[in-house]
C-alpha positions in Angstrom: 26.2 21.2 -30.2 23.3 22.1 -27.9 19.7 21.7 -29.0 17.2 24.6 -28.8 13.4 24.3 -29.4 11.9 27.6 -30.6 8.2 27.7 -30.1 6.1 30.5 -31.7 2.9 30.6 -33.8 4.2 33.5 -35.8 6.2 32.3 -38.8 8.2 35.6 -39.1 9.3 35.6 -35.4 10.0 31.9 -35.6 12.4 32.2 -38.6 14.1 35.3 -37.1 15.0 33.4 -34.0 16.0 30.3 -35.9 18.3 32.3 -38.2 19.9 34.1 -35.3 20.7 30.8 -33.6 21.5 28.5 -36.5 25.2 27.6 -36.6 25.6 28.2 -32.9 23.0 25.8 -31.8 21.0 22.9 -33.3 17.5 24.5 -33.6 14.0 23.2 -34.2 11.4 25.8 -35.2 8.0 24.7 -33.9 4.7 26.5 -34.6 2.8 25.4 -31.5 3.1 23.9 -28.0 1.5 20.7 -29.3 4.3 20.2 -31.9 6.8 20.9 -29.1 5.5 18.1 -26.9 5.3 15.7 -29.8 9.0 16.3 -30.7 10.0 16.1 -27.1 8.9 12.5 -27.1 11.9 11.8 -29.4 14.4 14.7 -28.7 15.2 16.3 -25.4 16.3 19.9 -25.9 18.9 21.7 -23.8 16.7 24.8 -23.7 13.3 25.9 -24.9 12.5 29.4 -26.2 8.8 29.8 -25.7 6.3 32.4 -26.9 3.5 33.4 -24.5 0.6 34.4 -26.8 -0.3 31.2 -28.8 -3.6 29.7 -29.6 -5.0 26.5 -27.9 -2.0 26.1 -25.5 -0.4 29.4 -24.6 3.1 29.7 -23.1 2.0 29.7 -19.5 0.0 26.5 -19.9 2.8 25.0 -21.9 5.4 25.6 -19.1 3.0 24.3 -16.5 2.7 21.1 -18.6 6.5 20.9 -19.0 7.1 21.3 -15.3 4.4 18.7 -14.5 6.2 16.1 -16.6 8.9 14.1 -14.8 10.9 13.7 -18.0 10.7 17.3 -19.1 10.5 19.4 -16.0 14.3 20.0 -15.7 14.6 21.6 -19.2 15.3 25.3 -18.9 12.6 27.5 -20.4 13.0 31.1 -21.5 10.1 33.2 -22.7 10.7 35.0 -26.0 7.7 37.3 -26.1 6.3 40.7 -27.0 4.6 40.9 -23.6 6.4 43.5 -21.4 4.1 43.9 -18.4 5.5 43.1 -14.9 2.5 40.9 -14.0 3.2 38.5 -16.9 6.9 38.3 -16.0 6.2 37.6 -12.4 3.7 34.9 -13.3 6.2 33.4 -15.7 9.0 33.3 -13.1 6.6 31.7 -10.6 5.9 29.0 -13.1 9.5 28.2 -13.5 10.8 30.3 -16.4 14.4 31.4 -16.2 14.1 34.6 -18.2 12.0 36.9 -20.4 13.5 38.1 -23.6 11.6 40.8 -25.3 10.7 41.0 -29.0 12.1 42.5 -31.1 15.4 41.1 -30.0 19.1 41.6 -30.8 20.5 38.4 -32.2 23.9 38.8 -30.3 22.1 39.5 -27.1 19.8 36.5 -27.6 22.8 34.2 -28.2 24.6 35.5 -25.0 21.5 35.2 -22.8 21.0 31.6 -24.0 24.6 30.8 -23.6 24.5 32.1 -20.0 21.4 30.0 -19.1 22.8 26.8 -20.6 26.1 27.2 -18.8 24.3 28.0 -15.5 22.1 24.9 -16.0 25.2 22.8 -16.6 26.9 24.0 -13.5 23.8 23.4 -11.4 23.3 19.9 -12.8 27.0 19.0 -12.2 26.8 20.2 -8.6 23.6 18.3 -8.0 25.1 15.2 -9.5 28.1 15.4 -7.2 25.9 15.8 -4.1 23.6 13.0 -5.3 26.6 10.7 -5.8 27.8 11.3 -2.2 24.2 11.0 -1.0 23.6 7.7 -2.8 26.9 6.3 -1.6 25.9 7.0 2.0 22.5 5.4 1.5 24.1 2.3 0.0 26.4 2.0 3.0 23.4 2.1 5.4 21.5 -0.4 3.3 24.6 -2.7 3.3 24.7 -2.5 7.1 21.1 -3.5 7.3 21.6 -6.4 4.9 24.8 -7.6 6.5 22.8 -8.1 9.8 20.1 -10.1 8.1 21.8 -13.3 7.0 18.5 -14.8 5.8 17.8 -12.4 2.9 21.2 -11.7 1.3 21.0 -9.6 -1.9 17.4 -8.7 -1.2 17.9 -4.9 -1.2 19.7 -4.9 -4.5 17.3 -7.3 -6.2 14.2 -5.4 -5.1 15.7 -2.2 -6.4 16.1 -3.8 -9.8 12.5 -5.1 -9.7 11.2 -1.7 -8.6 13.0 0.1 -11.5 11.5 -2.4 -14.1 8.0 -1.9 -12.6 8.1 1.9 -12.2 9.4 2.3 -15.8 6.5 0.2 -17.1 4.0 2.2 -15.0 5.4 5.4 -16.5 5.3 4.2 -20.1 1.7 3.0 -19.8 0.5 6.1 -17.9 -0.8 4.0 -15.0 -1.0 6.3 -12.0 0.5 9.1 -14.2 -0.9 11.9 -12.0 0.5 10.5 -8.8 3.9 9.8 -10.4 4.2 13.1 -12.4 6.4 14.7 -9.8 8.6 11.7 -9.1 12.3 12.0 -9.9 13.5 8.4 -10.5 17.1 9.4 -9.7 15.8 10.0 -6.1 13.0 7.4 -6.0 15.0 4.3 -6.9 18.0 4.8 -4.5 15.6 5.6 -1.7 14.1 2.1 -2.0 17.3 0.7 -0.5 16.0 1.9 2.9 12.7 0.0 2.8 14.0 -2.4 5.4 16.1 0.0 7.4 13.9 -0.7 10.5 15.6 -4.1 10.8 18.5 -2.3 12.4 16.3 -2.2 15.6 15.4 -5.9 15.5 17.4 -8.3 17.6 19.9 -10.5 15.8 18.5 -13.5 17.5 15.1 -12.9 15.9 16.4 -11.6 12.6 18.6 -14.6 11.9 16.6 -17.3 13.6 17.0 -20.4 11.5 13.6 -21.9 12.2 10.0 -20.7 12.3 9.3 -17.6 14.4 7.0 -17.6 17.4 3.9 -15.3 17.3 5.7 -12.8 19.5 8.8 -12.9 17.4 6.8 -12.4 14.2 5.1 -9.4 15.8 8.5 -7.9 16.5 9.6 -8.5 12.9 6.5 -6.7 11.8 7.6 -3.7 13.8 10.5 -3.1 11.4 8.1 -1.0 9.3 7.3 1.4 12.1 10.9 1.4 13.3 12.0 2.3 9.7 9.5 5.1 9.4 10.7 6.5 12.8 14.4 6.3 11.8 13.8 8.1 8.5 11.6 10.8 10.2 14.5 11.5 12.6 16.9 11.9 9.6 14.4 14.2 7.9 14.2 16.4 11.0 18.0 16.8 11.0 18.7 17.1 7.3 15.5 18.6 5.8 16.0 16.3 2.8 12.3 16.1 2.0 12.1 14.5 -1.4 14.5 11.6 -1.2 13.6 10.7 2.3 9.9 11.1 1.7 10.1 8.3 -0.8 12.2 6.3 1.6 9.7 6.8 4.4 6.8 5.6 2.2 8.7 2.5 1.2 9.8 1.7 4.8 6.4 2.3 6.4 4.0 0.8 3.8 5.6 -2.1 1.9 3.8 -4.6 4.0 0.3 -3.1 3.8 -2.3 -5.1 1.8 -4.9 -3.9 -0.7 -7.6 -5.5 1.4 -6.6 -3.7 4.6 -5.2 -6.8 6.3 -1.5 -5.8 6.1 0.7 -4.0 8.7 1.5 -1.8 10.4 -1.6 0.4 9.9 -4.1 -1.9 8.2 -4.5 0.6 5.3 -6.6 -0.5 2.3 -6.8 0.3 -1.4 -5.4 3.6 -2.5 -5.1 4.8 1.1 -1.8 2.9 0.9 0.8 5.3 -0.6 1.7 4.3 -4.1 5.4 3.6 -3.2 4.2 1.0 -0.7 1.9 -0.7 -3.2 4.6 -0.9 -5.8 7.3 -2.2 -3.4 4.9 -4.8 -2.1 5.1 -6.7 -5.4 8.9 -6.4 -5.7 9.3 -7.4 -2.0 7.0 -10.4 -2.2 8.3 -11.6 -5.5 11.8 -11.7 -4.1 10.7 -13.5 -1.0 9.0 -16.2 -3.1 11.8 -16.9 -5.5 14.6 -17.0 -2.9 15.3 -19.6 -0.3 14.4 -19.0 3.3 14.9 -21.2 6.4 11.3 -22.0 6.4 10.9 -22.7 2.6 12.5 -23.7 -0.6 12.6 -21.1 -3.5 9.6 -21.1 -5.8 10.1 -21.2 -9.5 9.6 -17.8 -11.3 6.3 -19.1 -12.9 4.9 -20.1 -9.5 5.8 -16.7 -8.0 4.1 -14.9 -10.8 1.0 -17.1 -10.4 0.8 -16.4 -6.6 1.0 -12.6 -7.2 -1.6 -12.8 -9.9 -4.0 -14.8 -7.6 -3.5 -12.2 -4.9 -4.5 -9.3 -7.1 -7.2 -7.3 -5.3 -6.5 -8.9 -1.9 -2.8 -8.4 -1.2 -1.9 -6.3 -4.2 -3.2 -3.3 -6.2 -4.9 -4.8 -9.2 -3.7 -2.1 -11.6 -0.1 -2.7 -10.6 -0.5 -6.5 -10.8 -1.7 -6.1 -14.4 1.4 -4.1 -15.2 3.6 -6.6 -13.4 2.2 -9.5 -15.5 3.2 -7.6 -18.7 6.9 -7.5 -17.6 7.2 -10.4 -15.2 9.7 -12.2 -17.3 12.1 -9.2 -16.9 12.1 -10.0 -13.2 13.7 -13.4 -14.2 16.3 -11.8 -16.5 20.1 -12.5 -16.5 21.0 -9.6 -14.2 18.7 -10.6 -11.5 19.6 -14.3 -11.8 23.3 -13.3 -11.4 22.5 -11.5 -8.2 20.6 -14.5 -6.8 23.4 -16.9 -7.7 25.9 -14.5 -6.0 23.8 -14.4 -2.9 23.8 -18.2 -2.8 27.6 -18.4 -3.0 28.0 -15.8 -0.2 25.7 -17.9 2.0 27.8 -21.1 1.6 
């Protein structure tokens, strides 16, 4: 049974709507936007019926807050209101409302309108899911092509995606950089991270898989993979207009080697001038490099890797993100990641 939130400060209107929908939907009658947001922390509704004229937080402000929250923004919102003027309706539609249903309402009509919007939302989400599945599969193939060329860092892309997910979820739960991350859709963000090293496609195999230490010239060429990756993704954006997914991918590719103190590459950006995606990926990327074997080094123990990242807070890494990393660092050393590392070792034998 689908779940509906009914939000109205008028008890009579609230009960009329609830009585009309009970038995058809699981309903929650809520007297304010504040109570709606509190309940939404525990229950995600399939649709919200929202009054416009309410004290403290009115319907327009409430829908703005909903659409600004990455976890709530996809919930369909229908205004159930006594306001009938065209200006209010236009404003509501511009803010993301699906419909305006006028009070007093006909219960059968209310049920049918809700049924229509829930079904439409289901169809749209299923369509998006199908496109996204194809999209993600394509990206995975490209990422595998990159990784198969680089024999030195086997499993790196998959591991860093796991680290990134752990770190991003903790950032979200603590509200760290909440404003910057409010519009992020994790179902787009996380898969896009697979392309952070896509620029290695343009690097010579001789340099990419050199068993010994790189010369200064070779190291400069390796550094160019960030700029190469940015350019590759920009070309894809121009041809596909896939702005959101590829915007994240571009930020990861271009900026994951920048440093908080401005001594990274390719642009020597510093502090919060480095896009947040790059600052987050920097920790995931470096941690993986530290704990995995390379031709020039043995793997560091997890504890040593954590210590190095902690000591580089404020120089290499964003201090706020390091603080979050330290809270969940042990998750980076969890069973799923260890299994990936062991699998990579076996493949390299």
